N, C-alpha and C positions, 0 to 999 in steps of 0.2 A: 399927219400924212407925207410921206416923201411923197416929194414935184416927179412927178409923171417924166419921163423921157422924151426929148425934144423929137416933131415931128411924129407922125400915124403912127400907132402900136398895131404891129402886125402880129396875128393871131391866128393860128391853126388850133378848131376840135376836132374831137374825136369820141364818137359813141356811138354803140351798135346797134342804137333806137332810131329811127329815122326820124321820128316827133321830135327827137329831143335834139338831133343834128336841123329840123327848118327853124326849130324855136330861137335856138342860140345863133343860128344865121338870121335870122329876122332881127330878134336884139342887135346884135353886132353891127349890121348894115346899116342901122339905123342911129348910131353915133356916129358924128363926125370924125374924131378925133383916132379912132380905130379900124382897122383894113383887115378885113378878113382874106387870107392869101390860101388858106385848103382846108377840106371837110374830108373827114375819114371815118371811115365804120370799123376799122380793126386796129391792130398794134402796129401790125405790118404798112400799112398806109401810113398809118402816124409819121413813123421811125422815118421814110421816105420823104412826106411831107417835110420834118424836120429839115432833113439834110438837101433839100433841093429850095426852100424856101426862107429858112435862117430867122423864122418867126422871133418876136419878143415875147409871147408867151402862149402856153401850149394850154389848152382846156380840155382834159380826157377824165374817161370814168375810170374808175377803179377795177371793174372786169366788164371782158368785154375780149372777143377774140384778136390773137389766136392763144394766149397765156390763161384766157381765161381769168379767175382769180388772182387780184393783185396785178394785173399787165399795167394798168396805171400809173401803183404804186413803183413799179422796175424801171417806167420808162423815165419817170421823174428823179430816179435815184442815177440811172444812165447819165441822165443829163447833166446832175450834180458835177458828175467828173470831166467829163466832155465838151458841156459847153453851161459855164456854171451862171454865166449872163441871162441864161433862157428862164422865165417865169412859168412856173404850172399852178394851174386850179384844178382841182381834184374835185368834179362835181357828179356828186353819186347819191342814189338813195341809202345807203347804208348809215345808222349814227355806230359807225365801230370805229370807236378809240382806238383803237391797237392799228386799224390804218392811219391816222391821223398820226401817232408817233414814229412810225413809218415813213411816211413822209417827212416828215420833220428831224430826222433822226440827225442827219448831214447838217442841219442849219435849217434857222424857216426864213430865212430871206429868199424871197421871192418865191413864197409858195403860199397855195393857198386851200382848205379843205373845207366846203360846201355841200351842203344838201341842194338838190335837185327843185326843192319846194323856192328856189332862191332863183330860177328863173324867170316866175311871176312877179318877180317884184324888178323891173328891170334897171330901174338906178342903181339897186343896190347891188344888181348883179356889176354894171357898167364900174361903180365903183372900187369894187375890189375886183376888179381887170386894173384898172389902173396902180391901183396900189401894188399890187403882186409883179404888175412892168417896170416899178421904181425900185423894185427889191424890198418893197414889207411884205407883212403877213396876215394872211388874215382866216380864221376858222370858226367856223360854226358856230352858234349859242348854243346848240341841242351837244353838237360835241364836245365841249368846253364841261359840260355837265355830267357827260358818261367818263370823261375822263375822272372829274371830281368824285362819283359815286367808284370810280376804279381804285382811286388811292384810298378810298373810305373802306372800302372792302380789303385792302390789301392789308392798311394798318390792322383791320380784326382777324387776317391771319395768324395761325398758329407759326405760318414762317416768316412772319416781322420778327422773333423771336431769334433767328437763327442770323450769325454774319454772314455775308456775300460768300466766304471759301466752302463755308456750312452747308448753304443753300446747292450750289455747284454738285460736294458730295453727297448731296441728298438726292439732288438728281439723277446721278450718275446711279445710286443705289436704287434706285424705285425702277432704272431699269433691267436691276435683277444684278449687277456685277458684284465682282467680290471685292474683299479691301486691297488685294492685289492686281487690280484690274481699273481700279479708280485710281488708284496711286501709277500708274503706267497711262493711263487717259488725263491727269492733271496735272503729271511730271511734278508730282513730291514724292516724298516718302512714304512705304508702307505702315510706318509708325507716325508719322503725321496725320495718314489717314483716318487711322484708330483710334485716331484722339478725337477727331471730329464727330467722327462717329459717336461715341463714349458720353460727347457733349451735344450732341445733337438727340442723342436718348435721355439726356437729361432734362434739356429745356421743352424736348416737348411729353415731358413727365412721361416716359414711357419705362414701367416698369418691367423686371425681369419676370416672367413666368414660364410653367413648362407646356403651356397649351399653345401659345401662338410666338412665333419668332417677332422681337423685335424689330430686326430688320421689315419683314413684314408688316408691322406695324408703322414703321417709319414711313415706308411706300406710301402704303393707303392714305395716311394723313396728307403725305407729299402730293398726291395724285388727288385727291379732292379739295385740297384747298387749292390747287392748281385751275381744278375744272371752275370753281366758285369763282376766283379770281378772272377765268376768258371770258366768264358770261356777259354781253352785250349790255 
């Protein structure tokens, strides 16, 4: 585990639930090496506190006002660019691997994704905060399980047979675009799109019939697979 930074770890917390804020404040205040420098109830307050207090670690929920869904992830992404040394612990009740992937997209250093059940185990939570402050990373075991299950579903998906470019073409096709429109969107030739579309039909075993367009069938396969992969 990386060593904690010298001095006390300055922490700002943000959650729209009063009971969570109080629980976190009590836990952090009892730790001699952690200094609670801000308590916020929404994203706007959190941004202001970060600018004013320059914390070492931010603890935030995923969903809170004013942005609602993904507000905490957006703040973490913004900090990666403006203040990369600031660690972020996303503390949430949602076991959604997509949020964890989004949080770690620009690098896992100084990032943590934990479930709120962790608040009950004070020593574990404090240890995780120290790890993130030292630019380490932590991920809740339940989220790791969700990521593994998602990978398994992806491997079983018919879309796994397609190349990345073919998946891009199929996604455009599913929006109802013509080959010409797809070519313009992906900045490739129309002939290249035609080759990709024919390859998609072959890989998805979509035979030519008079009753249903293969483009419609391909779009339905794509939408069904995407819905299955997006299940938590």
